RORO-818035 format. One record per residue (C-alpha): x, y, z; residue number from 1; chain. Coordinates in steps of 0.05 Angstrom, whole numbers. Example, Ala and Ser with C-alpha at 12.3 -4.5 7.8 and 13.67 -1.06 7.14 Angstrom:
residues 2
<pati x="246" y="-90" z="156" resi="1" chain="A"/>
<pati x="273" y="-21" z="143" resi="2" chain="A"/>
***
This chain:
residues 430
<pati x="0" y="-3" z="-3" resi="1" chain="A"/>
<pati x="56" y="49" z="17" resi="2" chain="A"/>
<pati x="95" y="30" z="-50" resi="3" chain="A"/>
<pati x="31" y="43" z="-85" resi="4" chain="A"/>
<pati x="16" y="114" z="-50" resi="5" chain="A"/>
<pati x="90" y="131" z="-63" resi="6" chain="A"/>
<pati x="86" y="110" z="-137" resi="7" chain="A"/>
<pati x="20" y="151" z="-147" resi="8" chain="A"/>
<pati x="53" y="212" z="-112" resi="9" chain="A"/>
<pati x="117" y="206" z="-156" resi="10" chain="A"/>
<pati x="74" y="202" z="-218" resi="11" chain="A"/>
<pati x="34" y="267" z="-194" resi="12" chain="A"/>
<pati x="97" y="301" z="-185" resi="13" chain="A"/>
<pati x="125" y="284" z="-251" resi="14" chain="A"/>
<pati x="60" y="305" z="-287" resi="15" chain="A"/>
<pati x="56" y="366" z="-250" resi="16" chain="A"/>
<pati x="133" y="380" z="-267" resi="17" chain="A"/>
<pati x="115" y="365" z="-341" resi="18" chain="A"/>
<pati x="58" y="413" z="-340" resi="19" chain="A"/>
<pati x="100" y="466" z="-311" resi="20" chain="A"/>
<pati x="152" y="455" z="-361" resi="21" chain="A"/>
<pati x="101" y="458" z="-419" resi="22" chain="A"/>
<pati x="72" y="524" z="-386" resi="23" chain="A"/>
<pati x="146" y="551" z="-386" resi="24" chain="A"/>
<pati x="158" y="539" z="-454" resi="25" chain="A"/>
<pati x="90" y="566" z="-479" resi="26" chain="A"/>
<pati x="100" y="624" z="-529" resi="27" chain="A"/>
<pati x="71" y="693" z="-520" resi="28" chain="A"/>
<pati x="72" y="746" z="-575" resi="29" chain="A"/>
<pati x="62" y="819" z="-562" resi="30" chain="A"/>
<pati x="38" y="862" z="-617" resi="31" chain="A"/>
<pati x="70" y="927" z="-599" resi="32" chain="A"/>
<pati x="46" y="993" z="-639" resi="33" chain="A"/>
<pati x="107" y="1031" z="-620" resi="34" chain="A"/>
<pati x="170" y="995" z="-584" resi="35" chain="A"/>
<pati x="223" y="1031" z="-549" resi="36" chain="A"/>
<pati x="264" y="969" z="-541" resi="37" chain="A"/>
<pati x="333" y="1003" z="-527" resi="38" chain="A"/>
<pati x="317" y="1074" z="-493" resi="39" chain="A"/>
<pati x="363" y="1126" z="-527" resi="40" chain="A"/>
<pati x="344" y="1095" z="-594" resi="41" chain="A"/>
<pati x="288" y="1116" z="-639" resi="42" chain="A"/>
<pati x="224" y="1076" z="-628" resi="43" chain="A"/>
<pati x="205" y="1021" z="-677" resi="44" chain="A"/>
<pati x="135" y="1016" z="-703" resi="45" chain="A"/>
<pati x="93" y="951" z="-705" resi="46" chain="A"/>
<pati x="136" y="901" z="-679" resi="47" chain="A"/>
<pati x="125" y="831" z="-647" resi="48" chain="A"/>
<pati x="158" y="813" z="-581" resi="49" chain="A"/>
<pati x="164" y="736" z="-576" resi="50" chain="A"/>
<pati x="167" y="717" z="-501" resi="51" chain="A"/>
<pati x="179" y="646" z="-478" resi="52" chain="A"/>
<pati x="177" y="629" z="-408" resi="53" chain="A"/>
<pati x="212" y="686" z="-369" resi="54" chain="A"/>
<pati x="252" y="714" z="-423" resi="55" chain="A"/>
<pati x="250" y="745" z="-493" resi="56" chain="A"/>
<pati x="260" y="699" z="-551" resi="57" chain="A"/>
<pati x="258" y="749" z="-606" resi="58" chain="A"/>
<pati x="231" y="811" z="-637" resi="59" chain="A"/>
<pati x="206" y="811" z="-704" resi="60" chain="A"/>
<pati x="184" y="869" z="-750" resi="61" chain="A"/>
<pati x="107" y="867" z="-771" resi="62" chain="A"/>
<pati x="54" y="836" z="-726" resi="63" chain="A"/>
<pati x="64" y="755" z="-733" resi="64" chain="A"/>
<pati x="21" y="702" z="-699" resi="65" chain="A"/>
<pati x="59" y="632" z="-698" resi="66" chain="A"/>
<pati x="13" y="572" z="-689" resi="67" chain="A"/>
<pati x="-9" y="561" z="-618" resi="68" chain="A"/>
<pati x="18" y="630" z="-589" resi="69" chain="A"/>
<pati x="-21" y="670" z="-542" resi="70" chain="A"/>
<pati x="-28" y="741" z="-572" resi="71" chain="A"/>
<pati x="-27" y="807" z="-529" resi="72" chain="A"/>
<pati x="-49" y="863" z="-571" resi="73" chain="A"/>
<pati x="-13" y="926" z="-555" resi="74" chain="A"/>
<pati x="-20" y="956" z="-625" resi="75" chain="A"/>
<pati x="-43" y="1024" z="-597" resi="76" chain="A"/>
<pati x="5" y="1028" z="-544" resi="77" chain="A"/>
<pati x="78" y="1051" z="-534" resi="78" chain="A"/>
<pati x="117" y="994" z="-502" resi="79" chain="A"/>
<pati x="182" y="998" z="-462" resi="80" chain="A"/>
<pati x="226" y="960" z="-413" resi="81" chain="A"/>
<pati x="201" y="955" z="-343" resi="82" chain="A"/>
<pati x="226" y="1009" z="-302" resi="83" chain="A"/>
<pati x="279" y="1005" z="-245" resi="84" chain="A"/>
<pati x="276" y="1043" z="-181" resi="85" chain="A"/>
<pati x="343" y="1047" z="-152" resi="86" chain="A"/>
<pati x="322" y="1077" z="-81" resi="87" chain="A"/>
<pati x="260" y="1048" z="-48" resi="88" chain="A"/>
<pati x="240" y="1034" z="24" resi="89" chain="A"/>
<pati x="186" y="984" z="17" resi="90" chain="A"/>
<pati x="170" y="972" z="89" resi="91" chain="A"/>
<pati x="142" y="1033" z="106" resi="92" chain="A"/>
<pati x="112" y="1098" z="83" resi="93" chain="A"/>
<pati x="119" y="1171" z="114" resi="94" chain="A"/>
<pati x="65" y="1187" z="160" resi="95" chain="A"/>
<pati x="42" y="1192" z="233" resi="96" chain="A"/>
<pati x="80" y="1138" z="275" resi="97" chain="A"/>
<pati x="131" y="1115" z="224" resi="98" chain="A"/>
<pati x="188" y="1138" z="271" resi="99" chain="A"/>
<pati x="162" y="1088" z="323" resi="100" chain="A"/>
<pati x="162" y="1027" z="274" resi="101" chain="A"/>
<pati x="228" y="1005" z="311" resi="102" chain="A"/>
<pati x="190" y="996" z="374" resi="103" chain="A"/>
<pati x="118" y="976" z="348" resi="104" chain="A"/>
<pati x="133" y="928" z="289" resi="105" chain="A"/>
<pati x="164" y="861" z="285" resi="106" chain="A"/>
<pati x="200" y="838" z="222" resi="107" chain="A"/>
<pati x="140" y="800" z="205" resi="108" chain="A"/>
<pati x="93" y="859" z="210" resi="109" chain="A"/>
<pati x="143" y="897" z="165" resi="110" chain="A"/>
<pati x="151" y="844" z="112" resi="111" chain="A"/>
<pati x="76" y="837" z="104" resi="112" chain="A"/>
<pati x="70" y="915" z="93" resi="113" chain="A"/>
<pati x="127" y="910" z="48" resi="114" chain="A"/>
<pati x="93" y="860" z="7" resi="115" chain="A"/>
<pati x="32" y="907" z="-1" resi="116" chain="A"/>
<pati x="80" y="962" z="-22" resi="117" chain="A"/>
<pati x="117" y="916" z="-70" resi="118" chain="A"/>
<pati x="53" y="900" z="-106" resi="119" chain="A"/>
<pati x="34" y="973" z="-111" resi="120" chain="A"/>
<pati x="102" y="987" z="-142" resi="121" chain="A"/>
<pati x="99" y="933" z="-193" resi="122" chain="A"/>
<pati x="27" y="954" z="-215" resi="123" chain="A"/>
<pati x="61" y="1026" z="-229" resi="124" chain="A"/>
<pati x="108" y="993" z="-276" resi="125" chain="A"/>
<pati x="169" y="983" z="-234" resi="126" chain="A"/>
<pati x="195" y="913" z="-245" resi="127" chain="A"/>
<pati x="261" y="920" z="-208" resi="128" chain="A"/>
<pati x="278" y="959" z="-145" resi="129" chain="A"/>
<pati x="336" y="969" z="-99" resi="130" chain="A"/>
<pati x="311" y="970" z="-27" resi="131" chain="A"/>
<pati x="364" y="1009" z="10" resi="132" chain="A"/>
<pati x="346" y="1013" z="83" resi="133" chain="A"/>
<pati x="298" y="979" z="134" resi="134" chain="A"/>
<pati x="295" y="916" z="175" resi="135" chain="A"/>
<pati x="344" y="868" z="150" resi="136" chain="A"/>
<pati x="305" y="803" z="163" resi="137" chain="A"/>
<pati x="238" y="834" z="133" resi="138" chain="A"/>
<pati x="277" y="858" z="74" resi="139" chain="A"/>
<pati x="312" y="790" z="57" resi="140" chain="A"/>
<pati x="243" y="755" z="69" resi="141" chain="A"/>
<pati x="206" y="797" z="22" resi="142" chain="A"/>
<pati x="265" y="794" z="-33" resi="143" chain="A"/>
<pati x="263" y="717" z="-28" resi="144" chain="A"/>
<pati x="184" y="716" z="-30" resi="145" chain="A"/>
<pati x="182" y="756" z="-91" resi="146" chain="A"/>
<pati x="238" y="712" z="-126" resi="147" chain="A"/>
<pati x="198" y="650" z="-106" resi="148" chain="A"/>
<pati x="133" y="675" z="-135" resi="149" chain="A"/>
<pati x="96" y="676" z="-69" resi="150" chain="A"/>
<pati x="90" y="749" z="-72" resi="151" chain="A"/>
<pati x="76" y="797" z="-129" resi="152" chain="A"/>
<pati x="128" y="850" z="-133" resi="153" chain="A"/>
<pati x="186" y="876" z="-169" resi="154" chain="A"/>
<pati x="253" y="834" z="-163" resi="155" chain="A"/>
<pati x="294" y="866" z="-107" resi="156" chain="A"/>
<pati x="367" y="884" z="-89" resi="157" chain="A"/>
<pati x="371" y="891" z="-14" resi="158" chain="A"/>
<pati x="419" y="930" z="28" resi="159" chain="A"/>
<pati x="388" y="922" z="95" resi="160" chain="A"/>
<pati x="402" y="965" z="149" resi="161" chain="A"/>
<pati x="449" y="1023" z="132" resi="162" chain="A"/>
<pati x="521" y="1028" z="156" resi="163" chain="A"/>
<pati x="520" y="1090" z="202" resi="164" chain="A"/>
<pati x="565" y="1122" z="255" resi="165" chain="A"/>
<pati x="535" y="1122" z="327" resi="166" chain="A"/>
<pati x="484" y="1177" z="329" resi="167" chain="A"/>
<pati x="484" y="1185" z="251" resi="168" chain="A"/>
<pati x="426" y="1189" z="208" resi="169" chain="A"/>
<pati x="408" y="1115" z="203" resi="170" chain="A"/>
<pati x="417" y="1106" z="283" resi="171" chain="A"/>
<pati x="360" y="1107" z="329" resi="172" chain="A"/>
<pati x="353" y="1181" z="351" resi="173" chain="A"/>
<pati x="303" y="1232" z="382" resi="174" chain="A"/>
<pati x="284" y="1186" z="442" resi="175" chain="A"/>
<pati x="304" y="1185" z="513" resi="176" chain="A"/>
<pati x="373" y="1156" z="532" resi="177" chain="A"/>
<pati x="354" y="1093" z="562" resi="178" chain="A"/>
<pati x="311" y="1078" z="502" resi="179" chain="A"/>
<pati x="374" y="1095" z="452" resi="180" chain="A"/>
<pati x="418" y="1053" z="495" resi="181" chain="A"/>
<pati x="369" y="995" z="484" resi="182" chain="A"/>
<pati x="353" y="1008" z="411" resi="183" chain="A"/>
<pati x="419" y="1028" z="376" resi="184" chain="A"/>
<pati x="425" y="1007" z="304" resi="185" chain="A"/>
<pati x="459" y="934" z="292" resi="186" chain="A"/>
<pati x="502" y="966" z="238" resi="187" chain="A"/>
<pati x="528" y="1026" z="278" resi="188" chain="A"/>
<pati x="603" y="1037" z="277" resi="189" chain="A"/>
<pati x="657" y="1072" z="302" resi="190" chain="A"/>
<pati x="728" y="1068" z="272" resi="191" chain="A"/>
<pati x="755" y="1025" z="218" resi="192" chain="A"/>
<pati x="753" y="959" z="247" resi="193" chain="A"/>
<pati x="682" y="967" z="272" resi="194" chain="A"/>
<pati x="659" y="995" z="203" resi="195" chain="A"/>
<pati x="692" y="932" z="165" resi="196" chain="A"/>
<pati x="655" y="887" z="214" resi="197" chain="A"/>
<pati x="590" y="918" z="198" resi="198" chain="A"/>
<pati x="601" y="913" z="122" resi="199" chain="A"/>
<pati x="621" y="837" z="131" resi="200" chain="A"/>
<pati x="561" y="820" z="174" resi="201" chain="A"/>
<pati x="516" y="848" z="123" resi="202" chain="A"/>
<pati x="546" y="808" z="66" resi="203" chain="A"/>
<pati x="547" y="750" z="108" resi="204" chain="A"/>
<pati x="471" y="759" z="120" resi="205" chain="A"/>
<pati x="458" y="766" z="45" resi="206" chain="A"/>
<pati x="461" y="840" z="28" resi="207" chain="A"/>
<pati x="469" y="853" z="-46" resi="208" chain="A"/>
<pati x="490" y="923" z="-38" resi="209" chain="A"/>
<pati x="523" y="961" z="20" resi="210" chain="A"/>
<pati x="484" y="1030" z="39" resi="211" chain="A"/>
<pati x="519" y="1077" z="86" resi="212" chain="A"/>
<pati x="497" y="1147" z="113" resi="213" chain="A"/>
<pati x="558" y="1189" z="96" resi="214" chain="A"/>
<pati x="522" y="1251" z="120" resi="215" chain="A"/>
<pati x="466" y="1272" z="164" resi="216" chain="A"/>
<pati x="395" y="1263" z="140" resi="217" chain="A"/>
<pati x="329" y="1306" z="134" resi="218" chain="A"/>
<pati x="283" y="1256" z="174" resi="219" chain="A"/>
<pati x="327" y="1236" z="231" resi="220" chain="A"/>
<pati x="305" y="1269" z="293" resi="221" chain="A"/>
<pati x="369" y="1304" z="309" resi="222" chain="A"/>
<pati x="398" y="1371" z="303" resi="223" chain="A"/>
<pati x="466" y="1339" z="267" resi="224" chain="A"/>
<pati x="462" y="1375" z="204" resi="225" chain="A"/>
<pati x="466" y="1344" z="137" resi="226" chain="A"/>
<pati x="545" y="1346" z="128" resi="227" chain="A"/>
<pati x="595" y="1288" z="133" resi="228" chain="A"/>
<pati x="590" y="1242" z="191" resi="229" chain="A"/>
<pati x="643" y="1191" z="178" resi="230" chain="A"/>
<pati x="719" y="1201" z="184" resi="231" chain="A"/>
<pati x="766" y="1186" z="124" resi="232" chain="A"/>
<pati x="794" y="1123" z="152" resi="233" chain="A"/>
<pati x="723" y="1096" z="167" resi="234" chain="A"/>
<pati x="702" y="1108" z="97" resi="235" chain="A"/>
<pati x="760" y="1077" z="66" resi="236" chain="A"/>
<pati x="750" y="1015" z="111" resi="237" chain="A"/>
<pati x="679" y="1005" z="90" resi="238" chain="A"/>
<pati x="691" y="1016" z="13" resi="239" chain="A"/>
<pati x="754" y="969" z="16" resi="240" chain="A"/>
<pati x="712" y="918" z="57" resi="241" chain="A"/>
<pati x="654" y="918" z="9" resi="242" chain="A"/>
<pati x="695" y="915" z="-55" resi="243" chain="A"/>
<pati x="738" y="859" z="-30" resi="244" chain="A"/>
<pati x="675" y="819" z="-23" resi="245" chain="A"/>
<pati x="643" y="838" z="-91" resi="246" chain="A"/>
<pati x="593" y="887" z="-64" resi="247" chain="A"/>
<pati x="580" y="962" z="-86" resi="248" chain="A"/>
<pati x="576" y="1016" z="-36" resi="249" chain="A"/>
<pati x="525" y="1071" z="-43" resi="250" chain="A"/>
<pati x="518" y="1131" z="4" resi="251" chain="A"/>
<pati x="458" y="1172" z="31" resi="252" chain="A"/>
<pati x="497" y="1237" z="24" resi="253" chain="A"/>
<pati x="466" y="1308" z="27" resi="254" chain="A"/>
<pati x="522" y="1352" z="45" resi="255" chain="A"/>
<pati x="582" y="1364" z="-1" resi="256" chain="A"/>
<pati x="634" y="1349" z="52" resi="257" chain="A"/>
<pati x="607" y="1279" z="57" resi="258" chain="A"/>
<pati x="592" y="1271" z="-15" resi="259" chain="A"/>
<pati x="664" y="1286" z="-35" resi="260" chain="A"/>
<pati x="698" y="1250" z="23" resi="261" chain="A"/>
<pati x="658" y="1187" z="3" resi="262" chain="A"/>
<pati x="676" y="1191" z="-73" resi="263" chain="A"/>
<pati x="750" y="1207" z="-55" resi="264" chain="A"/>
<pati x="744" y="1138" z="-11" resi="265" chain="A"/>
<pati x="724" y="1103" z="-77" resi="266" chain="A"/>
<pati x="650" y="1099" z="-69" resi="267" chain="A"/>
<pati x="606" y="1074" z="-125" resi="268" chain="A"/>
<pati x="544" y="1118" z="-124" resi="269" chain="A"/>
<pati x="513" y="1178" z="-86" resi="270" chain="A"/>
<pati x="437" y="1177" z="-61" resi="271" chain="A"/>
<pati x="405" y="1249" z="-59" resi="272" chain="A"/>
<pati x="470" y="1294" z="-71" resi="273" chain="A"/>
<pati x="435" y="1357" z="-49" resi="274" chain="A"/>
<pati x="493" y="1402" z="-43" resi="275" chain="A"/>
<pati x="539" y="1372" z="-94" resi="276" chain="A"/>
<pati x="591" y="1420" z="-124" resi="277" chain="A"/>
<pati x="638" y="1422" z="-185" resi="278" chain="A"/>
<pati x="688" y="1376" z="-143" resi="279" chain="A"/>
<pati x="634" y="1329" z="-133" resi="280" chain="A"/>
<pati x="615" y="1323" z="-208" resi="281" chain="A"/>
<pati x="688" y="1319" z="-227" resi="282" chain="A"/>
<pati x="694" y="1261" z="-176" resi="283" chain="A"/>
<pati x="631" y="1227" z="-199" resi="284" chain="A"/>
<pati x="656" y="1227" z="-269" resi="285" chain="A"/>
<pati x="726" y="1207" z="-252" resi="286" chain="A"/>
<pati x="701" y="1146" z="-212" resi="287" chain="A"/>
<pati x="648" y="1126" z="-260" resi="288" chain="A"/>
<pati x="599" y="1138" z="-201" resi="289" chain="A"/>
<pati x="525" y="1144" z="-208" resi="290" chain="A"/>
<pati x="478" y="1194" z="-178" resi="291" chain="A"/>
<pati x="408" y="1177" z="-153" resi="292" chain="A"/>
<pati x="377" y="1248" z="-141" resi="293" chain="A"/>
<pati x="312" y="1225" z="-111" resi="294" chain="A"/>
<pati x="282" y="1293" z="-130" resi="295" chain="A"/>
<pati x="211" y="1267" z="-107" resi="296" chain="A"/>
<pati x="237" y="1260" z="-37" resi="297" chain="A"/>
<pati x="259" y="1327" z="-35" resi="298" chain="A"/>
<pati x="196" y="1359" z="-66" resi="299" chain="A"/>
<pati x="156" y="1315" z="-16" resi="300" chain="A"/>
<pati x="183" y="1332" z="46" resi="301" chain="A"/>
<pati x="184" y="1406" z="27" resi="302" chain="A"/>
<pati x="110" y="1400" z="19" resi="303" chain="A"/>
<pati x="98" y="1359" z="84" resi="304" chain="A"/>
<pati x="137" y="1409" z="121" resi="305" chain="A"/>
<pati x="83" y="1460" z="107" resi="306" chain="A"/>
<pati x="24" y="1416" z="114" resi="307" chain="A"/>
<pati x="35" y="1353" z="161" resi="308" chain="A"/>
<pati x="30" y="1357" z="235" resi="309" chain="A"/>
<pati x="71" y="1300" z="249" resi="310" chain="A"/>
<pati x="141" y="1323" z="233" resi="311" chain="A"/>
<pati x="187" y="1342" z="290" resi="312" chain="A"/>
<pati x="222" y="1407" z="295" resi="313" chain="A"/>
<pati x="286" y="1380" z="273" resi="314" chain="A"/>
<pati x="251" y="1343" z="213" resi="315" chain="A"/>
<pati x="210" y="1402" z="192" resi="316" chain="A"/>
<pati x="272" y="1451" z="193" resi="317" chain="A"/>
<pati x="313" y="1407" z="150" resi="318" chain="A"/>
<pati x="259" y="1391" z="103" resi="319" chain="A"/>
<pati x="249" y="1466" z="91" resi="320" chain="A"/>
<pati x="320" y="1477" z="78" resi="321" chain="A"/>
<pati x="340" y="1412" z="40" resi="322" chain="A"/>
<pati x="279" y="1391" z="3" resi="323" chain="A"/>
<pati x="277" y="1457" z="-47" resi="324" chain="A"/>
<pati x="350" y="1450" z="-67" resi="325" chain="A"/>
<pati x="343" y="1382" z="-102" resi="326" chain="A"/>
<pati x="309" y="1400" z="-166" resi="327" chain="A"/>
<pati x="369" y="1448" z="-183" resi="328" chain="A"/>
<pati x="415" y="1395" z="-161" resi="329" chain="A"/>
<pati x="392" y="1350" z="-213" resi="330" chain="A"/>
<pati x="396" y="1406" z="-265" resi="331" chain="A"/>
<pati x="470" y="1419" z="-244" resi="332" chain="A"/>
<pati x="490" y="1346" z="-244" resi="333" chain="A"/>
<pati x="455" y="1332" z="-314" resi="334" chain="A"/>
<pati x="491" y="1396" z="-342" resi="335" chain="A"/>
<pati x="556" y="1369" z="-312" resi="336" chain="A"/>
<pati x="550" y="1301" z="-349" resi="337" chain="A"/>
<pati x="537" y="1260" z="-286" resi="338" chain="A"/>
<pati x="506" y="1193" z="-304" resi="339" chain="A"/>
<pati x="436" y="1190" z="-267" resi="340" chain="A"/>
<pati x="404" y="1128" z="-247" resi="341" chain="A"/>
<pati x="329" y="1133" z="-229" resi="342" chain="A"/>
<pati x="309" y="1131" z="-155" resi="343" chain="A"/>
<pati x="253" y="1157" z="-116" resi="344" chain="A"/>
<pati x="263" y="1148" z="-40" resi="345" chain="A"/>
<pati x="190" y="1123" z="-42" resi="346" chain="A"/>
<pati x="172" y="1106" z="28" resi="347" chain="A"/>
<pati x="186" y="1182" z="40" resi="348" chain="A"/>
<pati x="137" y="1192" z="-20" resi="349" chain="A"/>
<pati x="79" y="1147" z="-31" resi="350" chain="A"/>
<pati x="88" y="1079" z="-63" resi="351" chain="A"/>
<pati x="57" y="1077" z="-131" resi="352" chain="A"/>
<pati x="76" y="1148" z="-144" resi="353" chain="A"/>
<pati x="146" y="1130" z="-167" resi="354" chain="A"/>
<pati x="135" y="1151" z="-236" resi="355" chain="A"/>
<pati x="126" y="1227" z="-212" resi="356" chain="A"/>
<pati x="203" y="1227" z="-213" resi="357" chain="A"/>
<pati x="201" y="1224" z="-291" resi="358" chain="A"/>
<pati x="167" y="1292" z="-291" resi="359" chain="A"/>
<pati x="212" y="1320" z="-239" resi="360" chain="A"/>
<pati x="274" y="1301" z="-282" resi="361" chain="A"/>
<pati x="245" y="1332" z="-342" resi="362" chain="A"/>
<pati x="232" y="1393" z="-302" resi="363" chain="A"/>
<pati x="305" y="1391" z="-285" resi="364" chain="A"/>
<pati x="329" y="1394" z="-357" resi="365" chain="A"/>
<pati x="327" y="1322" z="-380" resi="366" chain="A"/>
<pati x="289" y="1304" z="-445" resi="367" chain="A"/>
<pati x="234" y="1253" z="-437" resi="368" chain="A"/>
<pati x="283" y="1204" z="-471" resi="369" chain="A"/>
<pati x="340" y="1216" z="-423" resi="370" chain="A"/>
<pati x="288" y="1210" z="-364" resi="371" chain="A"/>
<pati x="270" y="1144" z="-388" resi="372" chain="A"/>
<pati x="344" y="1123" z="-397" resi="373" chain="A"/>
<pati x="355" y="1137" z="-325" resi="374" chain="A"/>
<pati x="301" y="1086" z="-304" resi="375" chain="A"/>
<pati x="324" y="1031" z="-355" resi="376" chain="A"/>
<pati x="391" y="1031" z="-389" resi="377" chain="A"/>
<pati x="426" y="1072" z="-329" resi="378" chain="A"/>
<pati x="393" y="1040" z="-273" resi="379" chain="A"/>
<pati x="406" y="969" z="-301" resi="380" chain="A"/>
<pati x="479" y="982" z="-301" resi="381" chain="A"/>
<pati x="480" y="1018" z="-232" resi="382" chain="A"/>
<pati x="446" y="952" z="-202" resi="383" chain="A"/>
<pati x="493" y="909" z="-240" resi="384" chain="A"/>
<pati x="439" y="875" z="-280" resi="385" chain="A"/>
<pati x="441" y="903" z="-351" resi="386" chain="A"/>
<pati x="454" y="830" z="-378" resi="387" chain="A"/>
<pati x="384" y="815" z="-356" resi="388" chain="A"/>
<pati x="341" y="878" z="-353" resi="389" chain="A"/>
<pati x="337" y="949" z="-379" resi="390" chain="A"/>
<pati x="323" y="937" z="-456" resi="391" chain="A"/>
<pati x="277" y="891" z="-491" resi="392" chain="A"/>
<pati x="326" y="847" z="-526" resi="393" chain="A"/>
<pati x="332" y="774" z="-542" resi="394" chain="A"/>
<pati x="353" y="733" z="-481" resi="395" chain="A"/>
<pati x="331" y="788" z="-428" resi="396" chain="A"/>
<pati x="277" y="781" z="-377" resi="397" chain="A"/>
<pati x="213" y="793" z="-407" resi="398" chain="A"/>
<pati x="198" y="861" z="-363" resi="399" chain="A"/>
<pati x="151" y="902" z="-408" resi="400" chain="A"/>
<pati x="107" y="961" z="-391" resi="401" chain="A"/>
<pati x="60" y="1001" z="-438" resi="402" chain="A"/>
<pati x="21" y="1067" z="-439" resi="403" chain="A"/>
<pati x="-30" y="1090" z="-487" resi="404" chain="A"/>
<pati x="2" y="1155" z="-498" resi="405" chain="A"/>
<pati x="69" y="1179" z="-530" resi="406" chain="A"/>
<pati x="115" y="1190" z="-463" resi="407" chain="A"/>
<pati x="169" y="1224" z="-510" resi="408" chain="A"/>
<pati x="117" y="1278" z="-521" resi="409" chain="A"/>
<pati x="86" y="1280" z="-454" resi="410" chain="A"/>
<pati x="128" y="1247" z="-394" resi="411" chain="A"/>
<pati x="66" y="1245" z="-351" resi="412" chain="A"/>
<pati x="40" y="1186" z="-392" resi="413" chain="A"/>
<pati x="86" y="1143" z="-347" resi="414" chain="A"/>
<pati x="45" y="1158" z="-291" resi="415" chain="A"/>
<pati x="-14" y="1116" z="-314" resi="416" chain="A"/>
<pati x="14" y="1049" z="-338" resi="417" chain="A"/>
<pati x="-36" y="1004" z="-376" resi="418" chain="A"/>
<pati x="8" y="941" z="-381" resi="419" chain="A"/>
<pati x="55" y="906" z="-338" resi="420" chain="A"/>
<pati x="93" y="840" z="-349" resi="421" chain="A"/>
<pati x="150" y="814" z="-306" resi="422" chain="A"/>
<pati x="189" y="752" z="-319" resi="423" chain="A"/>
<pati x="137" y="739" z="-374" resi="424" chain="A"/>
<pati x="78" y="741" z="-325" resi="425" chain="A"/>
<pati x="25" y="791" z="-339" resi="426" chain="A"/>
<pati x="6" y="828" z="-277" resi="427" chain="A"/>
<pati x="-33" y="885" z="-306" resi="428" chain="A"/>
<pati x="-74" y="892" z="-370" resi="429" chain="A"/>
<pati x="-124" y="948" z="-379" resi="430" chain="A"/>
***
């Protein structure tokens, strides 16, 4: 009897595997009216994208319909690669009570909140994100659940908790001393040895990228300013330890002293960059470093400083001084030839509103095509996934979005995505 049951179970498993393999091999053809396959190049008209399983099998001119293929008709739409947001915080959203999450939310709570925000982000057309700050356990669980197909969301690269000096932007702050002693950040460090250990601990845990707070920040409840907060030897130890183990280092950095010190230490990219100067631009170009300007975050905190009643005095003061500077910063960086990778800091702004950053980049002087490149070509290279994402080309993941108006004429079209495919699976079709 046991052998019969085992045989039946094995047969069922094999049949399920065969069905899964058949489903994976099924051909889907997308008829694209206008195809922006490689942002930066002219769109093609009346193209067919052949998708088999998770990847793009080919692109053919005209509307082809192979026998047995499932056809998706986007012949009236503008079709592009799925967007990449290089700076999100999926576990939370700015509002009353957010600063108490450390004390009131478990990693499980944060992972479930992250799952809801991940779905919202995917439906906005963002098929890949880099989550650069939050509870490490929750971030890893969400990343792996998305990869396994348990949760609909963008594929994720995870930094986990940011490496920060004690009392720095990513440390716990703004509470009584006995609370601070109990809840200091697990990756707070002082001196080169501790900072190397913090980096190695994150990598051991599964971090894809290392995020540090090279300067003070806007939403930390402390009057420590927004200039540098690490010493040179600490920055050098962080960058060296990360690079030695194959990880990039990106820095939250507003003040110019922190921006330039981090770049001099060999850092890979700057998040925010509010007060960058000509030396910053020179160093970024010399290093091949990316700027993730998060203009939307600056606009959001500047707006909230005048309307929200949940900001502390420290947060409100810094929001008023820093937020309005970020649009002009993006303009200076673009004019200076810095390579910009798209990032919003969503979690400060609302999840799902990510595409508003496109409008702000255009307002900062980028053309609509250049703005789209930041979220495809540039961001794919920034997150080291350009062999798999960022363009619609044979062999790459079938990450595809579509809108019903021309975004090269009106970038705001990207705020109303009508079709989303990730890994060959359709998640939205209006």
